[in-house]
TORKOL-4160 file (C-alpha; in steps of 0.2 Angstrom, whole numbers, padded with zeros to 4 digits, m for minus):
333
<pt num="1" X="m0097" Y="0048" Z="0045"/>
<pt num="2" X="m0089" Y="0034" Z="0055"/>
<pt num="3" X="m0085" Y="0016" Z="0049"/>
<pt num="4" X="m0087" Y="0001" Z="0061"/>
<pt num="5" X="m0081" Y="m0016" Z="0055"/>
<pt num="6" X="m0082" Y="m0031" Z="0066"/>
<pt num="7" X="m0076" Y="m0049" Z="0062"/>
<pt num="8" X="m0080" Y="m0046" Z="0044"/>
<pt num="9" X="m0078" Y="m0061" Z="0032"/>
<pt num="10" X="m0080" Y="m0064" Z="0014"/>
<pt num="11" X="m0077" Y="m0082" Z="0007"/>
<pt num="12" X="m0080" Y="m0087" Z="m0011"/>
<pt num="13" X="m0084" Y="m0104" Z="m0017"/>
<pt num="14" X="m0073" Y="m0107" Z="m0032"/>
<pt num="15" X="m0073" Y="m0120" Z="m0045"/>
<pt num="16" X="m0057" Y="m0130" Z="m0046"/>
<pt num="17" X="m0051" Y="m0142" Z="m0060"/>
<pt num="18" X="m0035" Y="m0147" Z="m0069"/>
<pt num="19" X="m0031" Y="m0142" Z="m0086"/>
<pt num="20" X="m0034" Y="m0153" Z="m0102"/>
<pt num="21" X="m0049" Y="m0160" Z="m0112"/>
<pt num="22" X="m0052" Y="m0174" Z="m0100"/>
<pt num="23" X="m0053" Y="m0163" Z="m0085"/>
<pt num="24" X="m0065" Y="m0152" Z="m0094"/>
<pt num="25" X="m0077" Y="m0166" Z="m0099"/>
<pt num="26" X="m0076" Y="m0173" Z="m0081"/>
<pt num="27" X="m0080" Y="m0156" Z="m0074"/>
<pt num="28" X="m0097" Y="m0157" Z="m0083"/>
<pt num="29" X="m0103" Y="m0171" Z="m0072"/>
<pt num="30" X="m0093" Y="m0169" Z="m0056"/>
<pt num="31" X="m0086" Y="m0152" Z="m0050"/>
<pt num="32" X="m0074" Y="m0149" Z="m0036"/>
<pt num="33" X="m0074" Y="m0133" Z="m0027"/>
<pt num="34" X="m0063" Y="m0124" Z="m0014"/>
<pt num="35" X="m0067" Y="m0110" Z="m0002"/>
<pt num="36" X="m0056" Y="m0094" Z="m0005"/>
<pt num="37" X="m0055" Y="m0084" Z="0011"/>
<pt num="38" X="m0053" Y="m0067" Z="0003"/>
<pt num="39" X="m0057" Y="m0058" Z="0020"/>
<pt num="40" X="m0056" Y="m0067" Z="0035"/>
<pt num="41" X="m0061" Y="m0059" Z="0051"/>
<pt num="42" X="m0057" Y="m0040" Z="0049"/>
<pt num="43" X="m0061" Y="m0028" Z="0062"/>
<pt num="44" X="m0058" Y="m0009" Z="0064"/>
<pt num="45" X="m0066" Y="0008" Z="0067"/>
<pt num="46" X="m0063" Y="0024" Z="0058"/>
<pt num="47" X="m0069" Y="0041" Z="0065"/>
<pt num="48" X="m0078" Y="0053" Z="0054"/>
<pt num="49" X="m0065" Y="0064" Z="0045"/>
<pt num="50" X="m0051" Y="0052" Z="0046"/>
<pt num="51" X="m0039" Y="0048" Z="0032"/>
<pt num="52" X="m0034" Y="0030" Z="0032"/>
<pt num="53" X="m0023" Y="0020" Z="0021"/>
<pt num="54" X="m0029" Y="0002" Z="0018"/>
<pt num="55" X="m0014" Y="m0007" Z="0012"/>
<pt num="56" X="m0008" Y="m0024" Z="0007"/>
<pt num="57" X="m0001" Y="m0034" Z="m0007"/>
<pt num="58" X="m0011" Y="m0040" Z="m0022"/>
<pt num="59" X="m0024" Y="m0052" Z="m0017"/>
<pt num="60" X="m0024" Y="m0047" Z="0001"/>
<pt num="61" X="m0042" Y="m0043" Z="0001"/>
<pt num="62" X="m0042" Y="m0024" Z="0000"/>
<pt num="63" X="m0054" Y="m0021" Z="m0015"/>
<pt num="64" X="m0066" Y="m0035" Z="m0008"/>
<pt num="65" X="m0067" Y="m0026" Z="0009"/>
<pt num="66" X="m0070" Y="m0009" Z="0000"/>
<pt num="67" X="m0084" Y="m0017" Z="m0010"/>
<pt num="68" X="m0092" Y="m0024" Z="0006"/>
<pt num="69" X="m0091" Y="m0007" Z="0014"/>
<pt num="70" X="m0099" Y="0002" Z="m0001"/>
<pt num="71" X="m0113" Y="m0012" Z="m0002"/>
<pt num="72" X="m0107" Y="m0020" Z="m0018"/>
<pt num="73" X="m0104" Y="m0037" Z="m0010"/>
<pt num="74" X="m0113" Y="m0046" Z="0004"/>
<pt num="75" X="m0102" Y="m0051" Z="0019"/>
<pt num="76" X="m0101" Y="m0070" Z="0022"/>
<pt num="77" X="m0102" Y="m0065" Z="0041"/>
<pt num="78" X="m0098" Y="m0051" Z="0052"/>
<pt num="79" X="m0105" Y="m0033" Z="0054"/>
<pt num="80" X="m0102" Y="m0017" Z="0045"/>
<pt num="81" X="m0109" Y="0000" Z="0048"/>
<pt num="82" X="m0105" Y="0016" Z="0039"/>
<pt num="83" X="m0112" Y="0031" Z="0046"/>
<pt num="84" X="m0125" Y="0020" Z="0056"/>
<pt num="85" X="m0131" Y="0012" Z="0039"/>
<pt num="86" X="m0129" Y="m0006" Z="0034"/>
<pt num="87" X="m0121" Y="m0005" Z="0017"/>
<pt num="88" X="m0128" Y="m0021" Z="0010"/>
<pt num="89" X="m0146" Y="m0014" Z="0012"/>
<pt num="90" X="m0141" Y="m0001" Z="m0001"/>
<pt num="91" X="m0153" Y="0012" Z="0006"/>
<pt num="92" X="m0155" Y="0028" Z="m0003"/>
<pt num="93" X="m0149" Y="0038" Z="0012"/>
<pt num="94" X="m0133" Y="0028" Z="0013"/>
<pt num="95" X="m0129" Y="0029" Z="m0006"/>
<pt num="96" X="m0131" Y="0048" Z="m0005"/>
<pt num="97" X="m0117" Y="0048" Z="0008"/>
<pt num="98" X="m0104" Y="0037" Z="0000"/>
<pt num="99" X="m0093" Y="0035" Z="m0016"/>
<pt num="100" X="m0081" Y="0022" Z="m0022"/>
<pt num="101" X="m0069" Y="0028" Z="m0035"/>
<pt num="102" X="m0058" Y="0014" Z="m0043"/>
<pt num="103" X="m0043" Y="0020" Z="m0053"/>
<pt num="104" X="m0045" Y="0005" Z="m0066"/>
<pt num="105" X="m0064" Y="0008" Z="m0069"/>
<pt num="106" X="m0072" Y="0024" Z="m0076"/>
<pt num="107" X="m0090" Y="0031" Z="m0076"/>
<pt num="108" X="m0087" Y="0044" Z="m0090"/>
<pt num="109" X="m0096" Y="0040" Z="m0106"/>
<pt num="110" X="m0082" Y="0038" Z="m0119"/>
<pt num="111" X="m0091" Y="0048" Z="m0133"/>
<pt num="112" X="m0098" Y="0062" Z="m0122"/>
<pt num="113" X="m0089" Y="0076" Z="m0113"/>
<pt num="114" X="m0087" Y="0074" Z="m0094"/>
<pt num="115" X="m0099" Y="0089" Z="m0091"/>
<pt num="116" X="m0113" Y="0077" Z="m0097"/>
<pt num="117" X="m0108" Y="0064" Z="m0085"/>
<pt num="118" X="m0108" Y="0078" Z="m0071"/>
<pt num="119" X="m0126" Y="0083" Z="m0076"/>
<pt num="120" X="m0132" Y="0064" Z="m0076"/>
<pt num="121" X="m0125" Y="0062" Z="m0059"/>
<pt num="122" X="m0134" Y="0078" Z="m0053"/>
<pt num="123" X="m0150" Y="0071" Z="m0059"/>
<pt num="124" X="m0147" Y="0053" Z="m0051"/>
<pt num="125" X="m0143" Y="0061" Z="m0034"/>
<pt num="126" X="m0156" Y="0074" Z="m0036"/>
<pt num="127" X="m0143" Y="0088" Z="m0031"/>
<pt num="128" X="m0151" Y="0105" Z="m0031"/>
<pt num="129" X="m0146" Y="0115" Z="m0046"/>
<pt num="130" X="m0137" Y="0129" Z="m0036"/>
<pt num="131" X="m0128" Y="0117" Z="m0025"/>
<pt num="132" X="m0122" Y="0107" Z="m0041"/>
<pt num="133" X="m0115" Y="0122" Z="m0050"/>
<pt num="134" X="m0106" Y="0128" Z="m0034"/>
<pt num="135" X="m0099" Y="0111" Z="m0031"/>
<pt num="136" X="m0093" Y="0108" Z="m0049"/>
<pt num="137" X="m0086" Y="0126" Z="m0050"/>
<pt num="138" X="m0076" Y="0123" Z="m0034"/>
<pt num="139" X="m0070" Y="0105" Z="m0039"/>
<pt num="140" X="m0065" Y="0111" Z="m0057"/>
<pt num="141" X="m0055" Y="0125" Z="m0050"/>
<pt num="142" X="m0046" Y="0114" Z="m0037"/>
<pt num="143" X="m0041" Y="0102" Z="m0052"/>
<pt num="144" X="m0039" Y="0116" Z="m0065"/>
<pt num="145" X="m0050" Y="0108" Z="m0077"/>
<pt num="146" X="m0055" Y="0123" Z="m0087"/>
<pt num="147" X="m0063" Y="0118" Z="m0104"/>
<pt num="148" X="m0058" Y="0100" Z="m0103"/>
<pt num="149" X="m0075" Y="0096" Z="m0097"/>
<pt num="150" X="m0083" Y="0100" Z="m0113"/>
<pt num="151" X="m0071" Y="0089" Z="m0124"/>
<pt num="152" X="m0077" Y="0071" Z="m0128"/>
<pt num="153" X="m0069" Y="0059" Z="m0115"/>
<pt num="154" X="m0060" Y="0049" Z="m0129"/>
<pt num="155" X="m0050" Y="0065" Z="m0132"/>
<pt num="156" X="m0043" Y="0067" Z="m0114"/>
<pt num="157" X="m0027" Y="0060" Z="m0107"/>
<pt num="158" X="m0027" Y="0047" Z="m0093"/>
<pt num="159" X="m0023" Y="0061" Z="m0081"/>
<pt num="160" X="m0037" Y="0072" Z="m0087"/>
<pt num="161" X="m0050" Y="0058" Z="m0087"/>
<pt num="162" X="m0045" Y="0054" Z="m0069"/>
<pt num="163" X="m0047" Y="0072" Z="m0064"/>
<pt num="164" X="m0065" Y="0072" Z="m0072"/>
<pt num="165" X="m0069" Y="0055" Z="m0064"/>
<pt num="166" X="m0066" Y="0063" Z="m0047"/>
<pt num="167" X="m0077" Y="0078" Z="m0050"/>
<pt num="168" X="m0091" Y="0066" Z="m0057"/>
<pt num="169" X="m0089" Y="0055" Z="m0041"/>
<pt num="170" X="m0090" Y="0070" Z="m0029"/>
<pt num="171" X="m0105" Y="0080" Z="m0037"/>
<pt num="172" X="m0116" Y="0075" Z="m0023"/>
<pt num="173" X="m0103" Y="0079" Z="m0009"/>
<pt num="174" X="m0102" Y="0062" Z="m0002"/>
<pt num="175" X="m0096" Y="0061" Z="0016"/>
<pt num="176" X="m0087" Y="0045" Z="0015"/>
<pt num="177" X="m0074" Y="0041" Z="0000"/>
<pt num="178" X="m0067" Y="0024" Z="m0004"/>
<pt num="179" X="m0053" Y="0027" Z="m0016"/>
<pt num="180" X="m0046" Y="0011" Z="m0024"/>
<pt num="181" X="m0029" Y="0015" Z="m0033"/>
<pt num="182" X="m0035" Y="0033" Z="m0038"/>
<pt num="183" X="m0017" Y="0038" Z="m0045"/>
<pt num="184" X="m0013" Y="0022" Z="m0055"/>
<pt num="185" X="m0005" Y="0025" Z="m0071"/>
<pt num="186" X="m0004" Y="0044" Z="m0069"/>
<pt num="187" X="0012" Y="0054" Z="m0071"/>
<pt num="188" X="0021" Y="0061" Z="m0056"/>
<pt num="189" X="0014" Y="0078" Z="m0058"/>
<pt num="190" X="m0004" Y="0073" Z="m0060"/>
<pt num="191" X="m0002" Y="0061" Z="m0045"/>
<pt num="192" X="0003" Y="0077" Z="m0034"/>
<pt num="193" X="m0012" Y="0086" Z="m0041"/>
<pt num="194" X="m0024" Y="0072" Z="m0037"/>
<pt num="195" X="m0017" Y="0070" Z="m0019"/>
<pt num="196" X="m0018" Y="0088" Z="m0015"/>
<pt num="197" X="m0036" Y="0088" Z="m0022"/>
<pt num="198" X="m0041" Y="0073" Z="m0011"/>
<pt num="199" X="m0033" Y="0081" Z="0005"/>
<pt num="200" X="m0042" Y="0098" Z="0001"/>
<pt num="201" X="m0059" Y="0089" Z="m0001"/>
<pt num="202" X="m0057" Y="0079" Z="0015"/>
<pt num="203" X="m0053" Y="0095" Z="0025"/>
<pt num="204" X="m0066" Y="0106" Z="0016"/>
<pt num="205" X="m0081" Y="0094" Z="0018"/>
<pt num="206" X="m0074" Y="0084" Z="0034"/>
<pt num="207" X="m0076" Y="0068" Z="0023"/>
<pt num="208" X="m0070" Y="0051" Z="0029"/>
<pt num="209" X="m0057" Y="0043" Z="0018"/>
<pt num="210" X="m0051" Y="0025" Z="0015"/>
<pt num="211" X="m0037" Y="0024" Z="0002"/>
<pt num="212" X="m0029" Y="0009" Z="m0006"/>
<pt num="213" X="m0013" Y="0012" Z="m0016"/>
<pt num="214" X="0003" Y="0003" Z="m0021"/>
<pt num="215" X="0011" Y="0021" Z="m0023"/>
<pt num="216" X="0018" Y="0024" Z="m0006"/>
<pt num="217" X="0019" Y="0042" Z="m0010"/>
<pt num="218" X="0000" Y="0043" Z="m0010"/>
<pt num="219" X="0000" Y="0035" Z="0008"/>
<pt num="220" X="0014" Y="0046" Z="0015"/>
<pt num="221" X="0005" Y="0062" Z="0008"/>
<pt num="222" X="m0012" Y="0058" Z="0013"/>
<pt num="223" X="m0014" Y="0045" Z="0028"/>
<pt num="224" X="m0008" Y="0048" Z="0045"/>
<pt num="225" X="m0015" Y="0031" Z="0049"/>
<pt num="226" X="m0014" Y="0014" Z="0040"/>
<pt num="227" X="m0022" Y="m0002" Z="0041"/>
<pt num="228" X="m0013" Y="m0016" Z="0033"/>
<pt num="229" X="m0022" Y="m0032" Z="0027"/>
<pt num="230" X="m0013" Y="m0048" Z="0022"/>
<pt num="231" X="m0020" Y="m0065" Z="0019"/>
<pt num="232" X="m0037" Y="m0058" Z="0022"/>
<pt num="233" X="m0033" Y="m0052" Z="0040"/>
<pt num="234" X="m0027" Y="m0036" Z="0048"/>
<pt num="235" X="m0008" Y="m0036" Z="0052"/>
<pt num="236" X="m0006" Y="m0019" Z="0058"/>
<pt num="237" X="m0018" Y="m0004" Z="0062"/>
<pt num="238" X="m0011" Y="0012" Z="0069"/>
<pt num="239" X="0000" Y="0027" Z="0065"/>
<pt num="240" X="0010" Y="0027" Z="0050"/>
<pt num="241" X="0025" Y="0035" Z="0059"/>
<pt num="242" X="0024" Y="0022" Z="0073"/>
<pt num="243" X="0024" Y="0008" Z="0059"/>
<pt num="244" X="0040" Y="0014" Z="0052"/>
<pt num="245" X="0048" Y="0016" Z="0069"/>
<pt num="246" X="0043" Y="m0002" Z="0073"/>
<pt num="247" X="0048" Y="m0011" Z="0057"/>
<pt num="248" X="0063" Y="0000" Z="0052"/>
<pt num="249" X="0069" Y="0010" Z="0067"/>
<pt num="250" X="0086" Y="0014" Z="0059"/>
<pt num="251" X="0089" Y="0031" Z="0052"/>
<pt num="252" X="0098" Y="0034" Z="0035"/>
<pt num="253" X="0110" Y="0048" Z="0032"/>
<pt num="254" X="0111" Y="0054" Z="0014"/>
<pt num="255" X="0128" Y="0063" Z="0011"/>
<pt num="256" X="0134" Y="0073" Z="m0004"/>
<pt num="257" X="0153" Y="0074" Z="m0004"/>
<pt num="258" X="0164" Y="0086" Z="m0013"/>
<pt num="259" X="0176" Y="0071" Z="m0016"/>
<pt num="260" X="0175" Y="0052" Z="m0014"/>
<pt num="261" X="0179" Y="0045" Z="0003"/>
<pt num="262" X="0189" Y="0030" Z="0008"/>
<pt num="263" X="0177" Y="0015" Z="0011"/>
<pt num="264" X="0184" Y="0011" Z="0028"/>
<pt num="265" X="0180" Y="0029" Z="0033"/>
<pt num="266" X="0162" Y="0027" Z="0028"/>
<pt num="267" X="0160" Y="0010" Z="0036"/>
<pt num="268" X="0167" Y="0018" Z="0053"/>
<pt num="269" X="0151" Y="0029" Z="0052"/>
<pt num="270" X="0138" Y="0015" Z="0049"/>
<pt num="271" X="0132" Y="0002" Z="0037"/>
<pt num="272" X="0134" Y="0009" Z="0019"/>
<pt num="273" X="0118" Y="0005" Z="0009"/>
<pt num="274" X="0124" Y="0015" Z="m0007"/>
<pt num="275" X="0139" Y="0023" Z="m0012"/>
<pt num="276" X="0141" Y="0031" Z="m0030"/>
<pt num="277" X="0153" Y="0045" Z="m0034"/>
<pt num="278" X="0149" Y="0058" Z="m0022"/>
<pt num="279" X="0132" Y="0051" Z="m0016"/>
<pt num="280" X="0133" Y="0041" Z="0000"/>
<pt num="281" X="0118" Y="0033" Z="0010"/>
<pt num="282" X="0123" Y="0026" Z="0027"/>
<pt num="283" X="0111" Y="0017" Z="0039"/>
<pt num="284" X="0114" Y="0019" Z="0058"/>
<pt num="285" X="0104" Y="0014" Z="0074"/>
<pt num="286" X="0092" Y="0028" Z="0080"/>
<pt num="287" X="0102" Y="0030" Z="0096"/>
<pt num="288" X="0119" Y="0032" Z="0086"/>
<pt num="289" X="0112" Y="0045" Z="0075"/>
<pt num="290" X="0120" Y="0060" Z="0083"/>
<pt num="291" X="0137" Y="0053" Z="0084"/>
<pt num="292" X="0136" Y="0046" Z="0066"/>
<pt num="293" X="0132" Y="0063" Z="0060"/>
<pt num="294" X="0145" Y="0072" Z="0070"/>
<pt num="295" X="0158" Y="0059" Z="0064"/>
<pt num="296" X="0153" Y="0061" Z="0046"/>
<pt num="297" X="0154" Y="0080" Z="0046"/>
<pt num="298" X="0171" Y="0079" Z="0054"/>
<pt num="299" X="0179" Y="0065" Z="0044"/>
<pt num="300" X="0171" Y="0068" Z="0027"/>
<pt num="301" X="0171" Y="0083" Z="0015"/>
<pt num="302" X="0152" Y="0085" Z="0016"/>
<pt num="303" X="0143" Y="0098" Z="0005"/>
<pt num="304" X="0126" Y="0093" Z="0010"/>
<pt num="305" X="0117" Y="0080" Z="0020"/>
<pt num="306" X="0099" Y="0074" Z="0025"/>
<pt num="307" X="0092" Y="0062" Z="0038"/>
<pt num="308" X="0078" Y="0051" Z="0034"/>
<pt num="309" X="0069" Y="0035" Z="0039"/>
<pt num="310" X="0068" Y="0020" Z="0028"/>
<pt num="311" X="0058" Y="0021" Z="0012"/>
<pt num="312" X="0040" Y="0016" Z="0015"/>
<pt num="313" X="0041" Y="0003" Z="0002"/>
<pt num="314" X="0054" Y="m0006" Z="0012"/>
<pt num="315" X="0044" Y="m0005" Z="0027"/>
<pt num="316" X="0028" Y="m0012" Z="0019"/>
<pt num="317" X="0038" Y="m0026" Z="0011"/>
<pt num="318" X="0045" Y="m0031" Z="0027"/>
<pt num="319" X="0028" Y="m0031" Z="0035"/>
<pt num="320" X="0020" Y="m0041" Z="0021"/>
<pt num="321" X="0034" Y="m0055" Z="0023"/>
<pt num="322" X="0032" Y="m0055" Z="0042"/>
<pt num="323" X="0013" Y="m0057" Z="0041"/>
<pt num="324" X="0015" Y="m0071" Z="0027"/>
<pt num="325" X="0026" Y="m0081" Z="0039"/>
<pt num="326" X="0013" Y="m0080" Z="0052"/>
<pt num="327" X="0002" Y="m0096" Z="0052"/>
<pt num="328" X="m0016" Y="m0092" Z="0046"/>
<pt num="329" X="m0025" Y="m0098" Z="0062"/>
<pt num="330" X="m0014" Y="m0090" Z="0075"/>
<pt num="331" X="m0013" Y="m0073" Z="0082"/>
<pt num="332" X="0002" Y="m0062" Z="0081"/>
<pt num="333" X="0012" Y="m0063" Z="0097"/>
């Protein structure tokens, strides 16, 4: 299912007052308000089956956008269509095709086992019994749930609950997934399991995926394309690899040395980012990479080396700063 968004805006009218008793009393009779432009003219298209990272700093408008796409919030203006449906109409046909999963919210009942929530969602979405059993069996196997689904939710760890949340959300096999921080708070190994599961579901059911996450490993593993929102506007929309090349085109050579090298020798290769014991990271321009690697191997006692791009966290941080500096009413040149 495709997603089409054109000039989408969501503005909130927020009560504003100063602190203190006097201000509280005055606010009873006369209130001042301000308009908060949470989303301010967002446009993008997503083809069916795509995996797109929807990124931005805190307060950028990511969750507000996802709530409008899933029909939980009405836009102030603009148009949204998800699989041809208008989300705010909340038609049964539309709701059968989508799911919003929020890492900080849960639908599992605290005192009941997850299996009961699975069954409840089967009834809500009127999923045929045979399809339900097949789906739950497939998803449980992918997540290695085993007997966890029969334990009360309160006895499960955070990672176990998140796995069960995903199964509960996917009982009706939605074709569009809006995932808001699905790996927040999870340990590294569980994050990997959840990422692999999301990718497998996308490929198995050709589901369209929009993911928000502050864990750049999630984005790198799942999203060939990213759309970056800041101050309520889209600052970048395109290939993740192209974003890295545009913002941080330099390459980094990570060297493992058998013995420490002279600082002047390292600086002759490139810009030394880190040097601790036998571990060295040197940054060089893309066009100077081959010469830098050759020089490192001939002048240093290298036991191992690797060439990488800048960490995605640095790329996103620099892009956020760039878009924050841009005046709100202007288009990026």
